[in-house]
Residue, then its C-alpha position, 0 to 999 in steps of 0.5 A: m758231452k764232448k769227447r774227452n779228447i777236447f779236454l786233453i787238447i785244452a790241457a796240452l794247449l794250456i800247459s804249453s802256454m803256462a809260462c805267461l798267462f797274458g801271452s808273449s810275442e816270442p816263440q816258446p819251446t814245446p814242453d815235455i807234458d809228462a815232466m811238466t805234470t809231474s813238476v806241477a803236482a810236486t809243487l802243489r804238494a810242497q805248497n800244501d806242506q809248507a804253507p799251513t793255515r793259521t792255528p790258535e797257537e800262531v794267532v794271539e789277539t784280543p777281540a775288539c769287535l762287538p758283537l763278540h765273534p765266536g772264534r776263528q774256525v780252524l781247518d786243515l788245507p783242502s786235500g781235494f775237491t768235488a765236482g759234477v757234470d750233471v745231477s746223476a753223480i758227484s766226482f771226487y778229485d785230489t788237489e792234482g786233478n786225479l780222479l778218486g772216484e764218484k758217488q751217485t746222486p739220484g734226485l739231486t736238485r742242482v749241481r751247485l755248491n750249496q746243494v752238496h756237502i761231504a760230511g767227513g774226512i777222506s783219509n781212509g778213502i771215499s766209500g764210507v764218507p757221507l755225501l749229503y745232497a738236496s733233492s726235490e723229491y716229495q717236495g724236498i728231502i735231504k739224501a745221503n750216499i754212504g757206501s754206495n747206498i742211498f738214504q733219506m736223512d730228512s724231509s722238508g719243504e723245498v731245500v734252499a741251501l745245505s751247508g755243514a761242518e768242514g773236515v771230519f765232522t757229520i754236522i749239517s745245517y740246511s734251510a727250507a722254504e714253503y710259500t704261503d699266503e702270508g709269505y715264505l715260511t722258512t726254517i733252519k735245522t742244524g745237527e748231526m746228520g743222523e739226527l736231523a729227522a728227529i730235530t725240530p727246526q731251530l729257526t722259523r721265519l714267516e714274513d712277506d718280504v721274500f727273504v728266506y734263510n741261507p746257511l753259510a757255514v757251521h761252527v765247530i769247536e772240539g767236535q761239538n756243534q756251536g752254531t750256524w752262520f747264515t744270511l737272508l736270500k731274496y728267494k727266486m729272484s733272477d734279475f741280479a748279476y750276483m745272488p742277493y744275500n742280505g745281512l749276516f747272522y750267527y745262531d748260537i745253538s747252546q744259547n738258542q740265540v741269533t746275533e746280528y753282525l750285519s743288517t739286511d742293509y748290507r749285501i754279503k759277497g763272501i765269508s772266509p773259510d775260518q769264518s772271521l772275514v766277511a766281504f759286503g756292500n750296501a743293498l739298494d732297492s734298485d739294481p743291487d750293485a749298479d751304483l756301488p763304488h766299492f765293497i768292504v772286507r771286515d775282520l769280525v774279530s778285530c774290526q780291521e777293514w779293507i776297502f776295494p773299489w770296483n773297476e770303473s767299467s764294472i757298473r753291475g758290481g761284483g760278487g763271488v768273493a773267495f778268501s784264501p785259507d790263510n786269509q792272505y789273498i782275496a779273489w772275486i768277479e766283477a760284471g759290466g754291461l747294462t743288462i745280464d744279456d750283454a754282461t762282461q766280466r773281469l777277474r780281480i785278485s789282491k793281497l790282504d796286506q797293508n797296500q792291498t797289492t793287486l795281482v790281477d785286474s783283467e777282463l776275460e779277453n786278456l785271460t786266454g792263458l787260462t784256457g789254452g789260448e781261447i778267450p774264456s766265455y764265462i767265469a762262474q766261480v772262484s775258490w782257493l784250492s790252497n793258500h796260493v792256488l785258485l780253482l776257477q770254474i770257467g766256461v770254454p768256447g766249444v766245450e759243453n762242460y765247465l772246466l776247473v782250472a788251477y791258477a797260481p796268481d802270485p809270482a812268488f808262488p808259481l805252480d812250477p818254479a821253472l816257468g815263473a808267474n801266471q801259471a794255470v793247469p786244467l784239473a777236471e770238468g764240471k761244476f765245483t761242489g766243495f772241498l775235501y779234507p783229510 
């Protein structure tokens, strides 16, 4: 690992160029870094206070889509995020990048969003909040770090993905897979984390099409587990620019019934935090995105749709679609190049308004303001830290670990009003593994 001073140098360079993400030919005055950090932190807090997510009282709608949607999930805005540099531990940060602490994760399979879940709110501190994670020990188990103690919650086949109810709940859903002569035997379990070992998998699938279950989100109403959104993953397929998630389904736990919202003819690009919006495109037998001119965002409650054409240079399509908590913005990554080895990337951000207003459509070489003057080598993930602030996981030349950067793309909602549009500030190192909630 590089020394911490590399991170601090990047931070200093980045803050000094925050006034304009895309650069300027005019010399800029050297800012007071301490004052800048204080101002940015205050603005982040103000945005979180002033821009709440939608609540049932604010949204009056009659479902127009079939099949009927189980209802929008109501969530608080994130109060922080988690990240890991390696499989030994996961670090906890508030929205301003202040380290709150860390939890050890012995046996963690991979530092990845779908391998870690925080099962509870952090208002009373992080010590007693369960951190659940997938481990490859003994062919596959689910572990939890609670109060610095490690517990085995369940045993399984190889864990494919772990999800859970966001917020204060301890409801978990995970999928496992085991190779057999007939194909992959894949299962989904969902329930309270302390009861997982006693639960029989609710869904089981055995086919020879290499599809396995991949849970996306758990739906909760008044603290009660309602069901799990899931897709099908082409397991252990590595020749894709973006992971091949096919179809969208909802398992209703009370009815013990699966409802198909999108067939496996469609490839899922992302689902919104409130579980009402989905981004998807067609699934082709060859290169999954090479010939796709666009992807679609659909409101599963109202059936409203938005169409987003790929940039003409993005011949490998795109993915990693992230929706802001209030469903007003969408961000995604696109890829060009004939092979993965010579792939190029671009970042795109748009409003989900009537005009689908474009905020960013830029190749990495024009995004030097994100990394203190360096051209990013790679954007691995985009997530929304608040209604107007993106959290970008960026590869930086000369730095061993990913950099997590807060970026305000909408000129109407800058990080610091004194500096104007296109501001970014580094928050942490490592790979993003999920959000924290009050």
